[in-house]
N, C-alpha and C positions, 0 to 999 in steps of 0.2 A: 533417088529412093536412098533412104535413111537405113544403114545395114544394123542389126541388134543382135547381141549375142546376150542371153538369159543363162544367169548361174544362181542355181537354188540346191540346197541339197535334197529337197523333198522332188520326185521327180514328177510326182501328180501336180503340185504348186507352179514348177518350171512348166510344164505342159499348159497349165491354165494361164500363167502369165504370157506365153508366146502365142497362145490364140488371141488373147486381150490385143498383144501388139501387131499381129496379123490382120486384125480388125480393121486398124486405123489406116488409112489413105496416106501411102508415102512412105509405109515402114514395111521393113521383110525381117524375119528372123533368120540368121545365119547359122545359127547351131544353139542348143541347149545344154548344159554341161552341170555337174553337180559337186564339184569339189575347187578349191583354191587352185591346186596343182594344173586341173584341165582348163581353170580360166585363164589362166597365165599361157597356157599352151594355145588354146584356140584364140587368144587376142592376139599373139604374135603370128599364128596362120592366117586367121581370117581379117584381121585388122579392120572391127567394127567400128562405125562411128558412134555406138552407144552401147554400153554393158548394164544390165540389171542386174546390180549385184546384191546377193545376200551376204548379211554379217555372219551369221552362226556357221561356217562350213565345218565338214566332217575333219579335214587336215590342219586348216589354219582359219583365222579372222578374214573375212572379206577385205576389212580395213588394211591388213597386213602386205595385201597384195595389190591394193589399189593404185598405188605410184607406178606398178609395172604393166599395167594395164594400157592400151592404145584406146586413143579417141576419150570419150568423155563416160562418165560413169554416174548413174543414178543408182544411190542405195534402195534397195527394196528388202524391208525387213522387219521385223516385230519388235527388235530392241528399240525400247524407249528413253535408255536412259541419255541423258544429256551429255555426260562424258564420250558416250557412243557417237551422238550426233556432231559434237566439238570434233571429234578425231577423222570423221568420214570428211566433213566438209574442210577439216584444215589439209587433209591428204589430198583434194582436188574434186570430190565427190560435186557433180552440178544440181543436185537436189536429192531429199532423203524422204522416201515415201513409206510410212508404218502400215503393216499388215493388220489385218484385213483389210482389203480395199475394194471397191469395184470397179467394173470395167470402165464406167465412166470416168472414174478418178485417174485412172492411169493415162485414159485418152486424152483428159485435159492435159497432164504433164507431158505425153508425147507432143501433144499440138504445139504446145508452148515451146518444147524443146525445138521443134520444127522451125518454128519462127525465130528463133537463135540462131538456129543453125544457118539458115538461108542469110541472115543478116550479116553474119560474119564470112559467108562463103565467097571472100572476095582478097584478090591479092593488091588491093590499093590500101595506101595507109588510111585509118578510122580518125574521125573528128568526136571529139569527147561527146558529142549530143548521138552520134551513131554507136558508140560504145554503150551510152547510157540506156538507149533505146533496145538494145539486144539484151542487156540484162533486166529492163523492166519485162520484156516479151518472155524470157526464161522464169521470171516468178512471178508471171500471171498478172504484175500488176497494171497491165495495161488493158486487161482486159475488161469489157464490158461487165457491169451487172445485169444479171438475169431479169429479163424484162417481164416475167411472171413468175410468181412464188406458187408453190405447188397447192397452196388450199385457196387461193383466189378462182380457181376453175372447180365446174361441178365435180369431174372426175377426182381431182386432187383432193377437195374434201370428202369424197367416197372412199378414196383409199385411205386417207388418213382416221376416217372415222372406223373404218371395218377393221384396219390394223388395231388401234386403241381397245376395240371391242373383244379382241381375242385373247384367250387365257396364255397363250406360248406363242413361241416364233411360227411362221410360215415361209414357205418358197413364193418366188414371184408368180411361178407358173399356177400355184393353188390358188394364189390370192385373184389373180386373174380369172381362174374358171369359175370362181366364188362370186365375182360382180360382172362376169360376162364382157370382159376387155379381152384386150390383146396381151399377150405377156410382155412384148417390149414395150407397150405403153404403161403396164404395171411397172415394169423396172425403171423407167423414166420418173415416174412419180415417186417411187420408192427412193431413188438416188437423191432426187431433189430433198425428200424428207432426212435423209440420211445426213446430207450436205449441212443441214441447219441444227442437226443434234436431235431431232425428234425420234429417229429412226436408228436402233442399235444393228449392225450386221455381223453375222456369225458365219464362217465357214464349217461345214458339214462334208465328210464323204458318205456318198451313198454306199448300196451293197457291193456296184461293180467297181467300186473307188473312184467313181466321179465325183469331182467338187460340186457342192453348189451351196449359195448364200440361203442364208434365215434371215428374215426381217423380222424384229419385234420393237413393239412401242416402247419409245424409250422415256417420252414426256417432257424432253429437253425444249420442244419449240413451245409456240402458242396450243391453247386447247383445242382439240379437234371441233372441227365446224366452224372456227372463228377467226375471223381476217384481222 
């Protein structure tokens, strides 16, 4: 089991990311904390295998305490400046995931990390080919391409056409109800469309403070209904 520490200044976002992690087989969340000081303390006490680390924390930048954290670190932040990315990777982060993202994207990163982690979980010396294979696993370059694009199926075309026809953003649940399909099915196709830039994802908090994703047509991919 890969043990994960979640660090984010926003309690709601930290909880959301923790739920995403717990949904991935082979991963468990050992704690969620909301400051750099608590991250260092929890890391020393709990010794997680992986930390999901936000950059902008209330007391210090995440990159400032990154070297003090045990295990590996995946930056999870809205910061898009090239300098911040270089700093994070230069100080040892194994990856950099930009917010907002959906559950599928984090699952892909965690699955890749699990392969990397497993390939290096040996006490024996490694050959160059084994090191290269582990790095390819980490960065996803050994993943096979999707066998099916979202608009090559009837449901995928229906999801794309409907979203393109709407005047504003919609949740996966509302779109699923409109089309008479299940919510997980709608989420799967929306995630595929988001991956190729056709759909834009935004994060919104409801009246009860529960975060939800809003999907809107971005027009970044092929025209709806075309293959």
